[in-house]
C-alpha positions in Angstrom: -24.0 -83.5 -11.8 -22.6 -82.1 -8.5 -24.7 -79.7 -6.6 -21.9 -77.1 -6.8 -22.0 -77.4 -10.6 -25.7 -76.9 -10.7 -25.3 -73.7 -8.6 -22.6 -72.5 -11.1 -25.0 -73.2 -14.0 -27.5 -70.9 -12.1 -24.9 -68.2 -11.9 -23.8 -68.7 -8.2 -20.2 -69.1 -7.0 -20.1 -71.7 -4.3 -18.5 -69.9 -1.3 -16.6 -71.2 1.7 -18.7 -71.6 4.7 -19.2 -68.2 6.4 -17.5 -67.9 9.8 -19.6 -67.1 12.9 -19.8 -63.4 13.7 -20.0 -64.0 17.5 -19.7 -66.7 20.1 -21.6 -69.5 18.3 -21.1 -72.1 15.6 -22.7 -71.9 12.2 -23.5 -75.6 12.0 -24.3 -78.2 14.7 -24.8 -81.8 13.8 -26.8 -84.2 16.1 -27.0 -87.7 14.7 -28.3 -87.4 11.1 -29.8 -83.9 11.7 -27.9 -80.7 10.9 -29.0 -77.4 12.3 -27.6 -74.1 10.9 -27.4 -70.7 12.5 -29.2 -67.9 10.6 -27.5 -66.8 7.4 -28.0 -63.9 5.1 -27.0 -62.6 1.6 -23.3 -62.3 2.5 -20.6 -62.3 -0.1 -16.9 -62.3 1.1 -18.0 -61.3 4.6 -20.1 -58.3 3.4 -23.9 -58.0 2.9 -24.6 -58.0 -0.8 -27.7 -55.9 -0.2 -29.2 -54.0 2.7 -32.5 -52.4 3.6 -36.1 -53.1 4.4 -38.2 -55.0 1.9 -41.1 -53.0 0.6 -39.3 -49.6 1.0 -35.6 -49.8 0.2 -35.5 -53.3 -1.3 -37.9 -54.6 -4.0 -39.6 -58.0 -3.8 -37.4 -59.2 -6.7 -34.2 -58.1 -5.0 -35.3 -59.8 -1.7 -36.1 -63.0 -3.6 -32.6 -63.0 -5.0 -31.2 -62.2 -1.5 -33.0 -65.3 -0.3 -31.6 -67.4 -3.1 -28.1 -66.2 -2.2 -28.8 -67.0 1.4 -29.7 -70.6 0.4 -26.3 -70.9 -1.3 -24.6 -69.8 1.9 -26.7 -72.3 3.8 -25.5 -75.1 1.4 -21.9 -74.1 2.0 -22.5 -74.4 5.7 -23.9 -77.9 5.2 -20.9 -78.8 3.0 -18.6 -78.0 5.9 -20.3 -80.9 7.8 -21.1 -83.3 4.9 -18.9 -83.2 1.9 -21.4 -84.7 -0.5 -24.4 -82.4 -0.7 -26.4 -85.0 -2.7 -26.8 -86.7 0.7 -28.7 -83.8 2.2 -32.5 -83.6 2.6 -33.9 -80.2 3.7 -36.4 -80.6 6.5 -37.3 -77.1 7.6 -36.6 -73.4 6.9 -37.3 -70.5 9.2 -37.1 -67.3 7.2 -37.1 -63.7 8.5 -37.7 -60.8 6.2 -36.7 -57.3 7.2 -40.0 -55.7 6.3 -41.4 -52.2 6.0 -44.7 -51.8 8.0 -46.9 -52.2 4.9 -45.1 -55.2 3.3 -47.0 -58.5 3.6 -45.4 -60.8 1.0 -42.7 -62.5 3.2 -43.6 -65.9 1.9 -42.8 -64.8 -1.7 -39.4 -63.5 -0.5 -38.5 -66.8 1.1 -39.6 -68.6 -2.1 -36.2 -67.5 -3.3 -34.5 -70.0 -1.0 -37.2 -72.7 -1.4 -37.1 -72.6 -5.2 -33.3 -72.8 -5.2 -33.3 -75.8 -2.9 -35.8 -77.7 -5.1 -33.9 -76.7 -8.3 -30.6 -78.1 -7.1 -31.6 -80.9 -4.7 -34.8 -82.0 -6.4 -37.2 -84.0 -4.2 -34.6 -83.7 -1.3 -34.9 -79.9 -1.5 -38.7 -79.9 -0.6 -39.3 -78.8 3.0 -41.6 -77.4 5.7 -41.2 -73.7 6.2 -42.1 -70.5 8.0 -41.7 -67.0 6.7 -41.9 -64.1 9.3 -41.7 -60.4 8.9 -39.6 -58.4 11.3 -38.7 -54.7 11.7 -34.9 -55.2 11.7 -32.2 -57.8 11.0 -28.5 -57.7 11.8 -26.4 -55.5 9.5 -29.7 -54.3 8.0 -29.8 -57.4 5.7 -33.2 -58.0 4.1 -33.4 -61.7 4.7 -32.1 -64.2 7.3 -32.8 -67.9 7.1 -31.9 -70.9 9.3 -32.3 -74.5 8.3 -32.7 -78.0 9.6 -31.4 -80.7 7.3 -30.9 -84.4 7.4 -28.1 -86.6 6.1 -29.5 -89.5 4.2 -27.9 -92.7 3.2 -27.5 -93.3 -0.5 
């Protein structure tokens, strides 16, 4: 089954790769490694949810925002490698727009990690960091960047 079909079965529409919002590229390939810029829970160019986790956004909403961000990251990878079954996720760096008393950043970023493992299996397992921050662009609750690898089948 195609990765895109697995995502649809989970209720996600597979988007086009989001365009850069400033003077950068969203994806850069170096050999077999692919580096993405940070992405968030953006749908049709608009944040699907905004606010700080722990005050304006619940843990459950933030987890879903991280899952949607993972879908956007996959669309960025697809712009470089048409067959997503050839992707292995190496590392995620997740930022969570957190209220001062919110300490469950890792649980938020699990939304992305769980989605990658669900759709990519063993190739979705990765190293990861989850960091709380006081603000993110456009007041999004989550921003994630990724390092992935193209594997030979």
